[in-house]
PALUMDO-812529 format. One record per residue: x, y, z of N, C-alpha, C in turn; residue in one letter. Coordinates in pm, whole numbers, plus 50000, padded with zeros to 5 digits. Layout:
<recs>
XYZXYZXYZa ...
</recs>
This chain:
<recs>
547158866576526548598858076472548118854276347m 548778856076250549448847676093549708837976145n 549428832076063550148813276047548908805975967w 549948796475912549608783075774549208776375782i 548038775875759547488757675784548378748875790p 549438746575679549858730975719550968732075817q 551008747775854552218748275995550898743476114a 549618749076119548898748376231548918729476236a 548538724476111548368709476113549528703376175d 551058708376164552108701576206551888702576352a 551988713276414551678719576542550808709276589a 549448707976587548748696976647548798686276655f 549728681176531549988665876474551158665676595a 551698676376633553018678176715553278675376861a 551798684976869551458684177036550958670977070e 549948663476953549438651577032550298642377040l 551388640876992552528632777007553038638777134t 553448649077173553928655677295553108648577442q 551828649977387550848647377526550648637477571l 551408625977473551238611577489552668607677520r 553218613377506555088611977580555518615677669l 554508629477752554638631877857554238622777954q 553068618077912552198609377969552848592777977a 553758593177935554168579277883553878570477833g 552968570877752552228560177727552478556177537m 552528543877480552568539877413551558541077317s 552058540677166551008543077070549528532177121r 550318520377160549218514577141548188516377314h 548748519377419548018516377503547138532877462e 547828544777384546658553777400545648549877312l 546168541477226544328536077116543518529277205a 544058517277280543038513477384542148519377459e 542498525777535541928537377631540998544477549q 541258552177415540558556077332539738550777262l 539758536177274538838528977158539108527477063g 540358532876981540928531776857541828522276764i 542438520376637543008511476665544468523776679q 545578512676667547208521076715547528525376559p 547218528776496547418525776303546508542876285a 544968544576410544538556676403545538569476469d 546188565276574546688574276670548568574676561v 548968564776549550218563876442549868583476332d 548338577376267547978586876140547608596376222l 547108600876303546488617676365548298622076425s 549248614476494549858620876512551148626176409e 551158622676294551378620276150550828632276056a 549988635276173549178650576050548168643475941g 548218630375933547418622275862545818619275842q 545478623475956544358617176020543478629276097r 543128630676097541688646376159541208637676288r 541358648276406540808644076547540088655176557v 538678650176576537258656176626538108662576798d 536868673276848536798679276919536708668077087v 535868658077008535718651177122536708643177152v 537328635177003538238624677027539438634777096e 539918647077075541018657177150540508651577289l 539338658577327538588659277474539268646877523f 538908635677481539758620377529540968613677549h 541238621277406543088623877404543878628577545w 542688642477564543898648277724543198639377825c 542688638277819542178628777977543098618478008q 542888607177869544238597177858544988604677899a 545648611077835547308619677907547048623477990c 545788626878109546468634978183546448646578165g 545478654578133545688672678089543798671678023s 543868684778026543018691877960542918701377823s 542248699377753541568708477647542068721777656l 541878729877742542458738077773543718740977781d 544398734377887546108729877876546258733877721a 546148716377672546398716977498546288726177414f 544968735377452544318751077367546138760877443a 546508755877505547538771377534548968764977506e 549008753077482550508749077420550508752177274r 549618747477202548858752177068549818767977041m 548518773577117549068786977105550468794777099d 551088782277236552578792377182552858783777076r 552758770877096553748765276948553588776276814r 551888775776774551648783476684552698802076704l 552428804976792553118817476843554728817976773a 555098811976861556878805176803556928803876620s 555778796276601556628792076459555678803876383a 555048812776409555138828376336556088835976365s 556848836076452557818843776492558828841976386l 558868823276414560088821076352560318820376195a 558618823576115558638824475977559188839175907a 559348851076021559018862475968560748867175999h 
</recs>
């Protein structure tokens, strides 16, 4: 799959946001569950803060999802972005 890093970063941030919204959580609620500041959730969802794999695991758990499901959605999102770019 050919994709550009900026597209992957944007897709990752969008997927984080979608995950939280589908769980019906506010940024503040998620931050509280993760033990981080609400501003960190904002920055992560804006693609301005990196999320490591351990934090992603907890983010997924807090939103009632899994790393596998997140990865599958990312694959689909990147494939769609790649097709749209061509």
